[in-house]
C-alpha positions as CSV (number, residue, x, y, z in Angstrom):
1,X,0.0,0.0,0.0
2,X,2.8,2.4,0.9
3,X,4.6,1.7,-2.4
4,X,1.4,2.4,-4.3
5,X,0.9,5.7,-2.5
6,X,4.4,6.9,-3.2
7,X,4.0,5.9,-6.9
8,X,0.8,7.9,-7.2
9,X,2.3,10.9,-5.5
10,X,5.3,10.9,-7.8
11,X,3.0,10.5,-10.8
12,X,0.9,13.5,-9.6
13,X,4.0,15.7,-9.1
14,X,5.4,14.7,-12.6
15,X,2.0,15.5,-14.3
16,X,1.9,18.9,-12.6
17,X,5.5,19.7,-13.5
18,X,4.8,19.0,-17.2
19,X,1.3,20.6,-17.4
20,X,0.8,22.5,-20.6
21,X,0.1,26.1,-20.3
22,X,-3.2,27.4,-21.8
23,X,-4.0,30.7,-23.5
24,X,-5.0,33.5,-21.1
25,X,-8.7,33.7,-20.8
26,X,-11.1,36.5,-20.0
27,X,-14.9,37.1,-19.9
28,X,-15.2,39.5,-22.8
29,X,-18.6,41.0,-21.9
30,X,-20.1,44.3,-20.8
31,X,-23.0,42.8,-18.8
32,X,-23.3,39.9,-16.4
33,X,-26.5,39.6,-14.4
34,X,-27.4,42.9,-12.9
35,X,-23.9,44.4,-13.6
36,X,-23.9,46.4,-16.8
37,X,-21.4,48.9,-18.3
38,X,-23.5,50.2,-21.2
39,X,-22.1,51.9,-24.3
40,X,-23.8,55.2,-25.3
41,X,-24.2,56.9,-28.7
42,X,-22.8,60.4,-29.5
43,X,-23.8,63.4,-27.4
44,X,-26.8,65.2,-29.1
45,X,-25.4,68.6,-28.3
46,X,-21.7,68.0,-28.7
47,X,-20.8,65.1,-31.0
48,X,-17.0,65.7,-30.5
49,X,-17.2,65.0,-26.8
50,X,-16.7,61.6,-25.4
51,X,-17.4,62.7,-21.8
52,X,-20.4,60.7,-20.7
53,X,-23.4,62.9,-20.3
54,X,-26.4,60.5,-20.0
55,X,-28.9,63.4,-20.3
56,X,-27.7,64.1,-23.9
57,X,-27.0,60.5,-25.0
58,X,-29.0,57.4,-26.0
59,X,-27.8,53.9,-25.5
60,X,-26.5,52.3,-28.7
61,X,-29.6,50.6,-30.2
62,X,-29.7,46.9,-30.4
63,X,-28.7,46.3,-34.0
64,X,-27.2,43.8,-36.5
65,X,-23.8,43.3,-38.0
66,X,-24.3,46.4,-40.2
67,X,-24.4,48.9,-37.3
68,X,-21.7,48.9,-34.7
69,X,-18.5,46.9,-34.2
70,X,-16.9,46.1,-30.9
71,X,-13.2,45.0,-30.6
72,X,-10.9,44.1,-27.7
73,X,-7.4,45.5,-27.6
74,X,-4.7,44.1,-25.4
75,X,-1.0,44.5,-24.7
76,X,1.7,44.3,-22.0
77,X,1.1,48.0,-21.4
78,X,-1.3,50.8,-22.6
79,X,1.4,51.9,-25.1
80,X,1.5,48.5,-26.7
81,X,-2.3,47.9,-27.2
82,X,-3.2,46.1,-30.3
83,X,-6.4,44.5,-31.7
84,X,-6.9,41.0,-30.4
85,X,-7.4,38.4,-33.2
86,X,-11.0,37.1,-33.4
87,X,-12.4,39.7,-31.0
88,X,-14.6,41.7,-33.4
89,X,-18.3,41.5,-32.4
90,X,-21.1,43.1,-34.3
91,X,-24.1,41.6,-32.6
92,X,-25.9,43.4,-29.8
93,X,-27.9,41.6,-27.1
94,X,-29.7,44.7,-25.9
95,X,-29.4,48.5,-26.1
96,X,-25.8,49.4,-25.1
97,X,-24.9,45.7,-24.6
98,X,-23.0,43.6,-27.1
99,X,-23.1,39.8,-27.4
100,X,-19.8,39.0,-25.7
101,X,-17.9,35.8,-25.0
102,X,-17.6,34.7,-21.4
103,X,-14.6,32.4,-22.2
104,X,-12.5,34.4,-24.7
105,X,-8.9,33.3,-25.2
106,X,-6.4,36.0,-26.0
107,X,-3.8,34.8,-28.5
108,X,-0.2,35.3,-27.5
109,X,-0.8,35.1,-23.8
110,X,-0.9,32.4,-21.1
111,X,-2.8,31.9,-17.9
112,X,-1.6,34.2,-15.2
113,X,-0.2,36.8,-17.6
114,X,-1.0,40.4,-16.6
115,X,-2.2,42.5,-19.6
116,X,-3.7,45.9,-20.3
117,X,-7.1,45.7,-22.1
118,X,-9.4,48.2,-23.7
119,X,-12.7,48.0,-25.5
120,X,-13.2,50.0,-28.8
121,X,-16.5,50.5,-30.6
122,X,-17.3,52.2,-33.9
123,X,-20.1,52.7,-36.4
124,X,-19.2,50.3,-39.2
125,X,-21.5,52.0,-41.7
126,X,-23.0,48.9,-43.1
127,X,-19.9,46.8,-42.8
128,X,-17.7,49.2,-44.9
129,X,-15.6,50.5,-41.9
130,X,-13.9,47.2,-41.0
131,X,-11.0,48.2,-38.8
132,X,-9.9,50.8,-36.3
133,X,-7.4,52.0,-39.0
134,X,-10.4,52.7,-41.2
135,X,-12.1,54.7,-38.4
136,X,-9.0,57.0,-38.1
137,X,-9.2,57.9,-41.8
138,X,-12.6,59.5,-41.4
139,X,-13.3,61.9,-38.5
140,X,-17.0,61.7,-39.1
141,X,-17.2,58.0,-38.1
142,X,-18.6,57.7,-34.6
143,X,-16.2,55.8,-32.3
144,X,-15.5,55.3,-28.7
145,X,-12.8,53.8,-26.4
146,X,-13.2,52.5,-22.9
147,X,-10.8,53.1,-20.0
148,X,-7.7,50.9,-20.0
149,X,-7.5,48.4,-17.2
150,X,-4.9,45.8,-16.1
151,X,-6.1,42.2,-15.7
152,X,-4.4,38.9,-14.6
153,X,-5.7,36.4,-17.1
154,X,-7.3,33.1,-16.2
155,X,-5.9,29.7,-17.3
156,X,-2.9,27.6,-16.6
157,X,0.7,29.0,-16.5
158,X,3.9,27.3,-17.5
159,X,4.4,25.9,-14.1
160,X,1.0,24.2,-14.0
161,X,-0.5,26.8,-11.7
162,X,-4.2,27.4,-12.2
163,X,-5.5,31.0,-12.3
164,X,-9.2,31.8,-11.8
165,X,-11.3,33.2,-14.6
166,X,-11.5,37.0,-14.8
167,X,-13.9,39.4,-16.5
168,X,-13.3,42.8,-18.1
169,X,-16.4,44.0,-16.1
170,X,-14.0,44.1,-13.1
171,X,-12.9,47.7,-14.0
172,X,-14.8,48.5,-17.1
173,X,-16.6,51.9,-17.2
174,X,-19.5,52.9,-19.4
175,X,-18.5,55.2,-22.2
176,X,-20.0,57.1,-25.1
177,X,-19.2,57.4,-28.8
178,X,-18.0,60.7,-30.4
179,X,-16.7,62.1,-33.7
180,X,-13.6,64.2,-34.4
181,X,-15.4,66.5,-36.9
182,X,-18.1,69.0,-35.8
183,X,-21.5,69.2,-37.4
184,X,-21.2,71.0,-40.8
185,X,-23.6,73.7,-39.5
186,X,-21.2,74.5,-36.7
187,X,-18.3,74.8,-39.1
188,X,-20.4,77.1,-41.4
189,X,-21.5,79.4,-38.5
190,X,-17.9,79.7,-37.4
191,X,-16.9,80.7,-40.9
192,X,-19.7,83.2,-41.1
193,X,-18.6,84.7,-37.8
194,X,-15.0,85.0,-39.0
195,X,-16.0,86.6,-42.3
196,X,-18.3,89.1,-40.6
197,X,-15.8,90.3,-38.0
198,X,-12.3,90.1,-39.7
199,X,-12.5,92.9,-42.2
200,X,-9.6,95.2,-41.6
201,X,-11.5,98.5,-41.5
202,X,-13.4,98.6,-38.1
203,X,-15.4,101.7,-39.1
204,X,-16.7,100.2,-42.4
205,X,-20.3,98.9,-42.3
206,X,-20.7,95.2,-42.8
207,X,-21.4,94.5,-46.5
208,X,-24.9,93.5,-47.3
209,X,-25.4,90.1,-48.7
210,X,-27.3,90.0,-52.0
211,X,-28.9,86.8,-50.8
212,X,-29.2,87.2,-47.0
213,X,-28.9,84.1,-45.0
214,X,-31.9,82.9,-42.9
215,X,-30.3,81.5,-39.8
216,X,-32.4,79.5,-37.4
217,X,-31.8,76.9,-34.7
218,X,-32.2,74.0,-37.1
219,X,-29.1,72.5,-38.6
220,X,-28.3,72.3,-42.3
221,X,-25.4,71.1,-44.4
222,X,-23.2,73.6,-46.2
223,X,-21.4,73.0,-49.4
224,X,-18.0,74.4,-49.9
225,X,-19.2,76.4,-52.9
226,X,-21.6,78.2,-50.5
227,X,-18.8,79.3,-48.3
228,X,-16.8,80.5,-51.2
229,X,-19.9,82.6,-52.3
230,X,-20.2,83.9,-48.8
231,X,-16.7,85.2,-48.8
232,X,-17.2,86.8,-52.2
233,X,-20.5,88.5,-51.1
234,X,-18.8,90.3,-48.3
235,X,-15.8,91.4,-50.4
236,X,-13.2,88.9,-49.3
237,X,-10.8,87.2,-51.7
238,X,-8.2,84.4,-51.6
239,X,-10.5,81.7,-50.1
240,X,-8.5,78.8,-48.8
241,X,-9.3,75.6,-46.9
242,X,-7.1,73.2,-45.2
243,X,-7.6,70.2,-42.9
244,X,-5.3,69.3,-40.1
245,X,-6.5,66.0,-38.6
246,X,-9.7,66.9,-36.7
247,X,-9.6,70.6,-37.6
248,X,-11.0,72.2,-40.7
249,X,-9.7,75.8,-41.3
250,X,-11.1,78.4,-43.6
251,X,-9.3,81.6,-44.6
252,X,-10.0,84.6,-46.8
253,X,-8.7,88.2,-46.9
254,X,-9.6,91.7,-47.7
255,X,-8.4,92.9,-51.2
256,X,-5.4,95.2,-51.1
257,X,-5.6,98.7,-52.5
């Protein structure tokens, strides 16, 4: 009996010593039971702000694969975050809640690894905006990023140690989407203000527009040709436009002479 016990003990130790590590695992969800960290749409009064203001935001509507995409990013630090293979989700279980995976394996990791993780969401515009790189090419695409948190992943490490499952819900915070380009009407009103106030002669009456603008509280889209005409109507020349990342700049000047 004693010999059998010793044999079993040695076998157990040997199996533990040569246990194969598993991929690091996490519950990739934003709701579990009563705990929910919802994702909100853009602010109705300030589309370029990601600061969560529930009074001006609606939850992302429950949609299909042609609405919003969720993706998990991970890395050894916040500076090294990268998209996790196979983590894109485009199905939504409820308003503000995506259909996650409670047993999601992160490629390139092992059980017990400590990683930084972040959730990113964007409007995929009918499946045409496929990656975060595509999002960054167009400032008008609604997008949002969660807070970055550090997690010790579940699974088995190289030494055979077993690590309990973890969930991104541990430190995840609700967040809202935003854009990096203001509404066209806001840009146009800013251009109108600039044109109306930056004529060099402070004593000269403002030029009258041959086609006065009827401004109201409702929004409208402006074509660039309209802004060019606006400058011409008030006597400015040399209209120029340039874009620097999220900023669109208009310029014109008073004729010399």
